[in-house]
MIVO-501811 format. One record per residue (C-alpha): residue in one letter; x, y negated, z negated; residue number from 1. Coordinates in nm, 3 decimals, padded with zeros to 5 digits. Layout:
<migu><aa>A</aa><c1>X</c1><c2>Y</c2><c3>Z</c3><i>NUM</i></migu>
...
***
This chain:
<migu><aa>M</aa><c1>-01.817</c1><c2>00.923</c2><c3>-00.286</c3><i>1</i></migu>
<migu><aa>E</aa><c1>-01.769</c1><c2>01.058</c2><c3>00.069</c3><i>2</i></migu>
<migu><aa>R</aa><c1>-02.035</c1><c2>01.270</c2><c3>00.228</c3><i>3</i></migu>
<migu><aa>E</aa><c1>-02.101</c1><c2>01.360</c2><c3>00.585</c3><i>4</i></migu>
<migu><aa>G</aa><c1>-01.853</c1><c2>01.100</c2><c3>00.722</c3><i>5</i></migu>
<migu><aa>K</aa><c1>-01.985</c1><c2>00.834</c2><c3>00.507</c3><i>6</i></migu>
<migu><aa>I</aa><c1>-01.755</c1><c2>00.680</c2><c3>00.238</c3><i>7</i></migu>
<migu><aa>A</aa><c1>-01.897</c1><c2>00.436</c2><c3>-00.038</c3><i>8</i></migu>
<migu><aa>K</aa><c1>-01.625</c1><c2>00.242</c2><c3>-00.241</c3><i>9</i></migu>
<migu><aa>F</aa><c1>-01.685</c1><c2>00.089</c2><c3>-00.580</c3><i>10</i></migu>
<migu><aa>W</aa><c1>-01.502</c1><c2>-00.152</c2><c3>-00.813</c3><i>11</i></migu>
<migu><aa>L</aa><c1>-01.491</c1><c2>-00.029</c2><c3>-01.174</c3><i>12</i></migu>
<migu><aa>N</aa><c1>-01.496</c1><c2>-00.194</c2><c3>-01.500</c3><i>13</i></migu>
<migu><aa>P</aa><c1>-01.760</c1><c2>-00.337</c2><c3>-01.426</c3><i>14</i></migu>
<migu><aa>V</aa><c1>-01.923</c1><c2>-00.107</c2><c3>-01.140</c3><i>15</i></migu>
<migu><aa>R</aa><c1>-01.969</c1><c2>-00.285</c2><c3>-00.840</c3><i>16</i></migu>
<migu><aa>L</aa><c1>-02.057</c1><c2>-00.173</c2><c3>-00.506</c3><i>17</i></migu>
<migu><aa>R</aa><c1>-01.758</c1><c2>-00.244</c2><c3>-00.268</c3><i>18</i></migu>
<migu><aa>D</aa><c1>-01.872</c1><c2>-00.087</c2><c3>00.067</c3><i>19</i></migu>
<migu><aa>S</aa><c1>-02.168</c1><c2>00.120</c2><c3>00.112</c3><i>20</i></migu>
<migu><aa>G</aa><c1>-01.975</c1><c2>00.309</c2><c3>00.385</c3><i>21</i></migu>
<migu><aa>G</aa><c1>-02.302</c1><c2>00.396</c2><c3>00.614</c3><i>22</i></migu>
<migu><aa>F</aa><c1>-02.493</c1><c2>00.540</c2><c3>00.297</c3><i>23</i></migu>
<migu><aa>R</aa><c1>-02.859</c1><c2>00.390</c2><c3>00.284</c3><i>24</i></migu>
<migu><aa>P</aa><c1>-02.938</c1><c2>00.140</c2><c3>00.041</c3><i>25</i></migu>
<migu><aa>H</aa><c1>-03.136</c1><c2>00.360</c2><c3>-00.210</c3><i>26</i></migu>
<migu><aa>E</aa><c1>-02.883</c1><c2>00.609</c2><c3>-00.109</c3><i>27</i></migu>
<migu><aa>A</aa><c1>-02.598</c1><c2>00.399</c2><c3>-00.249</c3><i>28</i></migu>
<migu><aa>R</aa><c1>-02.770</c1><c2>00.283</c2><c3>-00.575</c3><i>29</i></migu>
<migu><aa>Q</aa><c1>-02.807</c1><c2>00.654</c2><c3>-00.675</c3><i>30</i></migu>
<migu><aa>I</aa><c1>-02.448</c1><c2>00.684</c2><c3>-00.627</c3><i>31</i></migu>
<migu><aa>Q</aa><c1>-02.372</c1><c2>00.369</c2><c3>-00.829</c3><i>32</i></migu>
<migu><aa>Q</aa><c1>-02.599</c1><c2>00.481</c2><c3>-01.102</c3><i>33</i></migu>
<migu><aa>L</aa><c1>-02.401</c1><c2>00.803</c2><c3>-01.102</c3><i>34</i></migu>
<migu><aa>V</aa><c1>-02.084</c1><c2>00.597</c2><c3>-01.124</c3><i>35</i></migu>
<migu><aa>E</aa><c1>-02.191</c1><c2>00.384</c2><c3>-01.416</c3><i>36</i></migu>
<migu><aa>E</aa><c1>-02.282</c1><c2>00.699</c2><c3>-01.609</c3><i>37</i></migu>
<migu><aa>R</aa><c1>-01.959</c1><c2>00.855</c2><c3>-01.534</c3><i>38</i></migu>
<migu><aa>E</aa><c1>-01.764</c1><c2>00.520</c2><c3>-01.595</c3><i>39</i></migu>
<migu><aa>A</aa><c1>-01.557</c1><c2>00.623</c2><c3>-01.887</c3><i>40</i></migu>
<migu><aa>I</aa><c1>-01.442</c1><c2>00.975</c2><c3>-01.737</c3><i>41</i></migu>
<migu><aa>I</aa><c1>-01.350</c1><c2>00.808</c2><c3>-01.419</c3><i>42</i></migu>
<migu><aa>L</aa><c1>-01.122</c1><c2>00.532</c2><c3>-01.565</c3><i>43</i></migu>
<migu><aa>E</aa><c1>-01.024</c1><c2>00.808</c2><c3>-01.782</c3><i>44</i></migu>
<migu><aa>Q</aa><c1>-00.917</c1><c2>01.042</c2><c3>-01.482</c3><i>45</i></migu>
<migu><aa>W</aa><c1>-00.777</c1><c2>00.735</c2><c3>-01.283</c3><i>46</i></migu>
<migu><aa>N</aa><c1>-00.562</c1><c2>00.622</c2><c3>-01.577</c3><i>47</i></migu>
<migu><aa>E</aa><c1>-00.440</c1><c2>00.966</c2><c3>-01.633</c3><i>48</i></migu>
<migu><aa>Y</aa><c1>-00.311</c1><c2>01.029</c2><c3>-01.290</c3><i>49</i></migu>
<migu><aa>F</aa><c1>-00.162</c1><c2>00.726</c2><c3>-01.178</c3><i>50</i></migu>
<migu><aa>S</aa><c1>00.032</c1><c2>00.677</c2><c3>-01.551</c3><i>51</i></migu>
<migu><aa>D</aa><c1>00.321</c1><c2>00.917</c2><c3>-01.439</c3><i>52</i></migu>
***
């Protein structure tokens, strides 16, 4: 997730915050919740992109 020069990075499967990148703790939690809700879609797109 990138916004206003801040970059949050997450590990997937299971979803874990790797680096909050300047986001406030409550913002990082909200972002993590979104990542968790969309984990299957993110992994599907990741695998599709890198399978070639």
